[in-house]
Each structure stands twice: as structure tokens, then as C-alpha cells.
N, C-alpha and C positions, 0 to 999 in steps of 0.2 A: 465567798459568798457570803459565808459569816463572819469572817475576816474583815471585808468591807463592812457589813452590816454593824459590826462592834464599833469599828474605827470610826463608822459617820457619825453614830448614836451617842455612843462614850465620848468623842468628844465634843458633839455641838449640844447633847443635852445639859441643860443645867443643873445646877447641883445640887436641886430638888424641885419638887412640885412648888413649895411657899416662895422660893425664888421665883420662878417662873410667873406664878401669880402676882407677882410686886412687879416685875418687870412688866407685865400685860396691863396693869391698872394706869402706869406711870407712862408708857408708850415706848418704851426705851429697848423691848424685846426685838434681838437682831431677827434677821430672816432666817436663818440658818439655825437659831433655836428654836423659831415656830416652826420650821420644818420635820427638825428632828423630833419634838413633842408629837407632831400631827404622824409622822412614821411609827414612832414606836408604839402610839396608839392602836395604830390599825394593827401593827405586827403583832401585838398583843392580841386583839380581838381574832386576828386569822389563828394564831395559834390555839387558843382556847378552842375554838371549832374544832381544827383539827386534831387535837390531842384528845379525843373522846374517851381513851381508858382512865381510870382513875389513877393507874400508877405513871401515866404519864404527865396529869395535872400535876401533879406533886413539881412537878420542872418548875412549873410559874408560880407556885407558891412559894419554891426558893428563890424565885426572881425577886418577890415582894421586898422591899426594903420602908425604913421609916421614910425618905427622902422620896421614895417612890411607891405608894402602897400599891399602883395598879401593876408593879412590875416593870422590869426593864427588859424588853425584848432580846435584847443582845446577849442578856445571860442566860437565856431559857436557849437560844441556839446554841450558845457552849456547851452546854448541857448536852442537847441531842447529840452533838457532833463527837464531845466526849463516850456519849452509850454507844452510837452507832458507827461512827467514822474515827475510832483514834488514831491519833498520829502519833504511834509510839512504836518502840522495835519489834513488839508483838505482828504489828501491819504488814512486814516485811514478809514473816513464815508463814501469814494468813493468803497473801496473795498469790506466793508461789504453790500454797497446797491448792487453791483456787485453779491455778493454772495447770496443776500436775493433774487435776480431775477432767478435764477436759478430756473426751472421748469420738473420734470419727467412726464412723462406719464405712463399710464398700460402697452400699447403695444412698450415702449422705451427699445432698446437695454443699459444695464447697464453701455457699455463702452464708450459711448456717453456723458453722464454724467461726469465721471470721467476723460475724456478727455477734457471736461469744465472747471472744475475744475484746473486739472493741469495747463490749460493755464493763467486762474487768479493767482495760487500759483506761477508760471515762472514771472508774471509782476510786481506783487508787490513784488517779492522777497529779492530786496533793497532797500526798504523804507520803512519807519514808519510804512505802513500801510500792515507789510509781513504778510502773511495768514498762521496760525498756524495747525497742524494735528487737535487739538480741534475744530478749527474755523472750517473743512473739516468734522468731525464726526460730528459736530451737523447740519452741513447744510445738508449733508444726512439722517439723523434722521428725518429731518423737511419737507422732498419732496419727499421721496422714497412712492410707493404705498404703500397699507397696507400687501399684498400680502407679503410681502419681511419682515416687522416687527419682525413676531416672529424669525424667522432664523437670523437676525441681533443683537435682543436683547440677543438671548443665546449666539451670537460669544462673545458680548462686554462682557457679564458675564463671558465666561470663560478664555477671556483673561484678565480682569481687566485692570490694570494701564499700562499693555504694549497694549493696544489697537492701532493698526493704520488703517489709511483709507484703505491699502492693504489689510486687512484683512476683510472689509466689500464690497471691490470690489470684491475678489475671490469667497465670499460667495453668493454677487447678481448674479454673472456670473454664478454658479453654478445652482441656482433658474432659470434664465433666458434661460439657454440651457436645463434642466429638462421639461421646459413648451412649450419647440417647436423652442428656437428662434436660431436665425443663430450664427454664430462665431463670425460674423463681424463685422462691425459698422453700419450697412444697416440696416432697423427695414422694417418689413414686416406685412402684412396684413393677421390676419389666421382664418379671421371670411369667410367663405364658401358664406355666404347670399349676403356678399357685395361685393365679387367678381364676382356672379353669377350678381348682378345687373349691373357691373360696364360693363360685357361681352354683357349683351343683350340692354344697351344704347348706347353702343361705335358706334352700326352699325346702321344706319339711312336710310336703303333701305329695300325693303319687300322680305320677305322669300318665297321660292319658293315650299316650301311644304305644309305650311298653309294660304298663299298670305298675313300674316299680318305682318305689319311695327314693325320696332326696334329690328330685330334680323336674325342671319344667320340661313340656313336650315341645318348647322351642331349644333347650339346649340339649334334648336326647338324641346320646349316640345312635341311636335305630332310625332317627329321623328320617323321610324320603325324602333324597335330595331331587332338585328340582333337574325336569329333563328327563328323570327316570319313569318304568310304568308305576301307577300306583297299586300296591298292596297292602294288603292290611296285614299287620303283623300277627307273629304267632298266638300271643296272649289275648290277641283282639277276639270282643263278642264271645265266641263259644270256646276258646284255649285250645282248636283242635287243627289249626290252620286255616285256610281261607276260607272266606266265609259263604256258608251254606246257599246255593241258589235256587233250590228245589220248593215246592211248596210243603207246606204242615200238614200232617196227617189228620191233624186232630181239628182246625178252625180252617183248612185250605188255605191260607195265606203263603205268598212267597216270603220269602227268606229268614225263615227258621225251622228249627225240625220240631217234631211232636215232645220232646224231651224238654226243650226249650219253650215252650208255649206258654205266654203268660195266662191263658185262660184255663187252662188246668189248677185246680186248685193246692197242689203241690207249688206250684209255679209261683203264687198270688205274690207273693212277697220280695220277687224279682222286678215286678212291674214298679217303675219309677213312680215316685211320689206325685210327682208334678200331672200324671195321666189316671191317676185313680180318679173313679168315678164318671171318665170321660168315656166310657163307652167303647162303641167301635171304632168311633172318629179316632182317636187317641192311638188305636194300633193300626190302621190306614196309615197315620200319618208316619209314624215310626216305620213302618216296611217300605216307605217310599222311598 
């Protein structure tokens, strides 16, 4: 892109703005020169907007000459390439270093790895550090989990010299899907034990079934299963086993003992706040 832009603008731009203005007045400016001047002005405007930091705006200043006071866009692009995409001997080591830094976990979707490889391949495609198919194949065999290796070795043996990264990618995707992996790029945790731990530790309140902290009643291990007789947990209500069905010796109501009666002054604090001040109706409602 940069080379193409440079050749087009550098080859078709007039020698200077002054020369362009002269030919414009006489009507002798060629279509190619008009297009080049227009493209250069647009490119400089876009680059000025894109290169907001002061340290990058200096690149436009460097491209300003006496002949072109507004700057030459292809010179700016050339400087950007030298900074961010240098095409020298160091780029070879840089590309190989990034390939060697790639990793793949056991539960990772293979598509993630091949997206990373494609990104690196594209980034260094037009440099001396160009990444070849052999580089990619060697990286794949070096970092994939052991469960892929038998199949990949078989694919490599069958393809011989015609082996391409796409062959390995197709084989790895099949293994991934056969193991229960999703078709997308997202990875999922298939360990039910880990999922249970996440559910149980995500809630910090108290379960109203067993009265223990750390999980909801819907995930309570003591929750009554459907089809079984309904019994109250040992810690529910009185904490002494099954619910008391007799009558209170103090207020005469059924469902609680005198020691737990809300009408006793020493038990007033046990009465729920939403029943405070409701008198008998509140007590009857709770006992029904």
C-alpha cells in the first residue's frame, strides 16, 4: 500500500505547488497530475486527523518542503513504515520471536490459535520476515496439546510434501468438536466440578433451606428432591429436628413452644420486622 501510494504520488505530482498553479492557469495540467495533487491533499488531511499525538504529528512536519508546503503524503507513510513496519534484518528475528511466544491450552479452541497465526502471517507478508507455511506448521507441532499429535502426524504422513496449515487446522477442528467443543471462537469450561464451585462461591448470602452461607437454596445439597416426602431440615425453625405441631403453653396457638413464643418479652426481638405492630393477625398468619 505504501509503495503503491509513493509511486503514484511521487511519479504524478508536479515538481512543486508553483508549477502546478502555473499549469492550472494555462489549462495544461494533465489529469494524472490533478488526481495526484487531490489525492495528496486528502491523504495529508486524513493523516493529520489520525496522527493526533504530538510525537506523530512531527512526521507531517518532516514531509513539508519548499516545493510542497502542505507536505507530501507518501513521505509520511514511508516514515510510518520505518517506525512500525521496518523491513530490515531485525524483522526476521521479530517475526520468529512472536511465533515462538504463541501458546495453546488443552481446553482452547484451535480456531483461536489459527487466528493468531493468520494475524502474524499478514503482518509480515511484505517484509523480509515473511512467515512461510513451513514456519506455521513447525509452530503448530511445537505447541499443540498431546491429544492432537497422533492425528496431526497421520495427516502429515498422508499429505507428504503437499502438507499445508489448512490440513492441520481441519483435523484439529474435528478433534475439538468430537471432544464436545463449540463451533465458535469462545472456549468453555467443561469441568462440572469447577462449574459447581463457581455457582456455590458466587453467592455470599445464607441458604434458607439449611441456613448455611455461601449458596442459594436452589443449589442447596440438602434440598428436598421431587417425589420425596416434604420434611423440614434439622436446622430450620427451632433447630431441634421436626417442626413442633403442638400448642404453645403461653398464647395457646399451635405450631410453636412457649420458649419460642413471640409474645414473651424476652422473644420480642425474634418477631420479624414486617409483623411488628400487626398484633394477633400477624401471629395467626404466620402460624397458618
